[in-house]
VEXRO-717072 format. One line per field, with one value per residue (C-alpha): residue number from 1; residue in three letters; x, y, z. Coordinates in nm, 3 decimals. Layout:
resi NUM/...
resn ALA/...
xx X/...
yy Y/...
zz Z/...
END
This chain:
resi 1/2/3/4/5/6/7/8/9/10/11/12/13/14/15/16/17/18/19/20/21/22/23/24/25/26/27/28/29/30/31/32/33/34/35/36/37/38/39/40/41/42/43/44/45/46/47/48/49/50/51/52/53/54/55/56/57/58/59/60/61/62/63/64/65/66/67/68/69/70/71/72/73/74/75/76/77/78/79/80/81/82/83/84/85/86/87/88/89/90/91/92/93/94/95/96/97/98/99/100/101/102/103/104/105/106/107/108/109/110/111/112/113/114/115/116/117/118/119/120/121/122/123/124/125/126/127/128/129/130/131/132/133/134/135/136/137/138/139/140/141/142/143/144/145/146/147/148/149/150/151/152/153/154/155/156/157/158/159/160/161/162/163/164/165/166/167/168/169/170/171/172/173/174/175/176/177/178/179/180
resn MET/SER/PRO/THR/ILE/CYS/PRO/GLN/CYS/GLY/SER/THR/ASN/THR/SER/PRO/ALA/ALA/LEU/ALA/GLN/ILE/ASN/CYS/ARG/ASP/CYS/GLN/THR/THR/PHE/GLY/GLY/ASP/HIS/GLN/GLU/LEU/VAL/ALA/THR/THR/ARG/GLN/ILE/VAL/LEU/ASN/THR/TYR/GLN/GLN/GLY/ALA/ALA/SER/GLN/ASN/LEU/THR/PHE/THR/LYS/THR/PRO/ALA/GLY/ALA/THR/ILE/GLU/GLY/PRO/PHE/LEU/CYS/TYR/TYR/PRO/ASP/LEU/PRO/GLU/ILE/TYR/ILE/ASN/GLN/GLN/GLN/TRP/GLN/GLN/LEU/LEU/THR/ASP/PHE/PHE/LYS/LEU/TYR/VAL/ARG/ASP/TRP/LYS/THR/GLU/TYR/CYS/GLY/ASP/THR/ALA/LEU/GLU/PRO/GLY/ASN/ASN/ALA/PHE/GLY/TRP/ASP/LEU/LYS/ILE/ILE/ILE/ALA/ASN/GLN/GLU/PRO/LEU/ILE/TYR/LYS/GLY/GLN/ASN/ARG/TYR/PRO/PRO/TYR/TRP/SER/ASP/LEU/MET/GLU/LEU/PHE/THR/SER/LEU/GLY/LEU/PRO/ASN/ILE/GLY/LYS/ALA/LEU/GLY/GLN/ASN/PHE/LEU/GLN/LEU/GLN/ALA/GLN/SER/HIS
xx -11.374/-11.020/-10.885/-10.683/-10.300/-10.162/-9.864/-9.676/-9.666/-9.822/-10.093/-10.450/-10.605/-10.760/-11.094/-11.317/-11.161/-11.525/-11.425/-11.238/-10.970/-10.862/-10.695/-10.441/-10.539/-10.180/-9.969/-10.239/-10.177/-10.438/-10.417/-10.580/-10.824/-10.890/-10.603/-10.735/-10.542/-10.243/-10.337/-10.402/-10.074/-9.806/-9.536/-9.294/-9.216/-8.865/-8.796/-8.439/-8.328/-7.964/-7.713/-7.467/-7.153/-7.275/-7.533/-7.860/-8.170/-8.432/-8.774/-8.852/-9.224/-9.249/-9.570/-9.577/-9.862/-9.954/-9.948/-9.615/-9.277/-9.137/-8.764/-8.577/-8.350/-8.508/-8.193/-8.125/-8.493/-8.598/-8.270/-8.451/-8.667/-8.482/-8.829/-9.184/-9.480/-9.833/-10.136/-10.297/-10.572/-10.306/-10.104/-10.425/-10.486/-10.149/-10.147/-10.487/-10.358/-10.030/-10.200/-10.442/-10.130/-10.124/-9.800/-9.846/-9.870/-9.558/-9.289/-9.006/-8.755/-8.768/-8.438/-8.387/-8.168/-7.857/-7.884/-7.647/-7.357/-7.033/-6.947/-7.310/-7.418/-7.763/-8.037/-8.182/-8.435/-8.579/-8.897/-8.938/-9.251/-9.251/-9.588/-9.655/-9.619/-9.491/-9.182/-9.106/-9.238/-8.925/-8.919/-8.617/-8.529/-8.253/-8.326/-8.691/-8.983/-9.311/-9.628/-9.737/-9.407/-9.498/-9.837/-9.610/-9.401/-9.709/-9.848/-9.533/-9.489/-9.866/-9.739/-9.487/-9.199/-8.913/-8.958/-8.681/-8.789/-8.592/-8.227/-8.024/-7.958/-8.245/-8.484/-8.264/-8.194/-8.569/-8.663/-8.391/-8.534/-8.894/-8.763/-8.610
yy -4.141/-4.250/-4.582/-4.647/-4.698/-5.010/-4.906/-5.213/-5.205/-4.877/-5.053/-4.902/-5.212/-5.250/-5.317/-5.045/-4.806/-4.811/-5.158/-5.176/-5.398/-5.316/-5.588/-5.530/-5.740/-5.704/-5.816/-5.984/-5.759/-5.675/-5.327/-5.068/-5.104/-4.918/-4.729/-4.569/-4.764/-4.656/-4.300/-4.347/-4.535/-4.371/-4.213/-4.112/-4.077/-4.039/-3.956/-3.939/-3.862/-3.881/-3.890/-4.186/-4.046/-3.691/-3.533/-3.621/-3.451/-3.574/-3.478/-3.623/-3.591/-3.687/-3.714/-3.480/-3.414/-3.106/-3.234/-3.315/-3.147/-3.159/-3.131/-3.107/-2.914/-2.579/-2.389/-2.276/-2.182/-2.062/-1.965/-1.877/-2.195/-2.533/-2.717/-2.654/-2.746/-2.861/-2.914/-3.247/-3.185/-3.101/-3.409/-3.639/-3.497/-3.532/-3.900/-3.951/-3.808/-4.008/-4.345/-4.264/-4.290/-4.672/-4.635/-4.963/-5.132/-5.016/-5.258/-5.263/-5.177/-5.004/-5.020/-4.887/-5.059/-4.856/-4.855/-5.124/-5.034/-4.944/-4.568/-4.484/-4.158/-4.295/-4.074/-4.283/-4.269/-4.439/-4.398/-4.531/-4.534/-4.601/-4.738/-4.813/-5.169/-5.310/-5.329/-5.028/-5.004/-4.949/-4.886/-4.763/-4.717/-4.611/-4.453/-4.572/-4.454/-4.600/-4.489/-4.237/-4.077/-3.739/-3.746/-3.792/-3.485/-3.280/-3.374/-3.265/-2.922/-2.856/-2.795/-2.556/-2.800/-2.825/-3.079/-3.310/-3.544/-3.315/-3.349/-3.215/-2.854/-2.795/-2.694/-2.400/-2.296/-2.296/-2.095/-1.838/-1.802/-1.753/-1.487/-1.272
zz -19.683/-19.783/-19.697/-19.369/-19.437/-19.310/-19.052/-19.164/-19.546/-19.630/-19.833/-19.854/-19.926/-19.581/-19.416/-19.338/-19.067/-18.873/-18.745/-18.401/-18.576/-18.926/-19.156/-19.425/-19.719/-19.879/-19.570/-19.360/-19.061/-18.813/-18.650/-18.452/-18.177/-17.864/-17.749/-17.429/-17.193/-17.373/-17.333/-16.953/-16.903/-17.122/-16.925/-17.181/-17.552/-17.689/-18.071/-18.178/-18.534/-18.634/-18.943/-18.880/-18.742/-18.744/-18.505/-18.355/-18.233/-18.006/-17.848/-17.512/-17.392/-17.004/-16.800/-16.496/-16.238/-16.420/-16.774/-16.931/-17.007/-17.359/-17.397/-17.726/-17.968/-17.869/-17.797/-18.146/-18.166/-17.848/-17.641/-17.326/-17.325/-17.243/-17.226/-17.278/-17.073/-17.173/-16.929/-16.865/-17.138/-17.397/-17.300/-17.319/-17.660/-17.783/-17.677/-17.847/-18.164/-18.129/-18.071/-18.376/-18.590/-18.522/-18.362/-18.134/-18.475/-18.646/-18.732/-18.488/-18.770/-19.095/-19.320/-19.663/-19.913/-19.841/-19.445/-19.408/-19.652/-19.479/-19.456/-19.534/-19.378/-19.324/-19.163/-18.882/-18.604/-18.310/-18.115/-17.755/-17.564/-17.189/-17.052/-16.690/-16.600/-16.924/-17.158/-17.331/-17.706/-17.915/-18.300/-18.535/-18.878/-19.131/-19.454/-19.430/-19.242/-19.113/-19.327/-19.058/-19.014/-19.187/-18.980/-18.666/-18.762/-18.832/-18.484/-18.311/-18.524/-18.447/-18.081/-18.202/-18.199/-18.484/-18.742/-18.656/-18.939/-19.168/-19.256/-18.975/-18.967/-19.210/-18.914/-18.829/-19.180/-19.260/-18.919/-19.002/-19.363/-19.210/-18.967/-19.242
END
């Protein structure tokens, strides 16, 4: 079994994943634990990616009585489909897999070395999780991503969604190349 990656620093120097709470021996963070209440009470997930001064893309997952609605940059991919619907079971599975990425334990901000330079065309992102009866969880970054970012993109693309974690415009170009 491979070691669990710390969502704060990316270290694999962590206690065994079999424990309810996992400890990172490098940054002294404790993370993990039961996320079933978050699965039951999450109402919306909004992920935005953008390039400073250019364009942005977003995915919005909203709980509905039947499951969830997913809105995003689908028009260039699916012209007749402004939103995607998933049933209650798919929504619950999505949330279970989402919180297994230790999202609750991410740092609130990830910044690369060049993120704050004037005139920088930094690639940025923000993630907002709306949970019933509590303040939203908000995470963001520029030119740096949490250790589980690639896994998050894989989770979303497993639903057939475009990978908005790629450089802007690359999603459509890749899709065009695959269809030829």
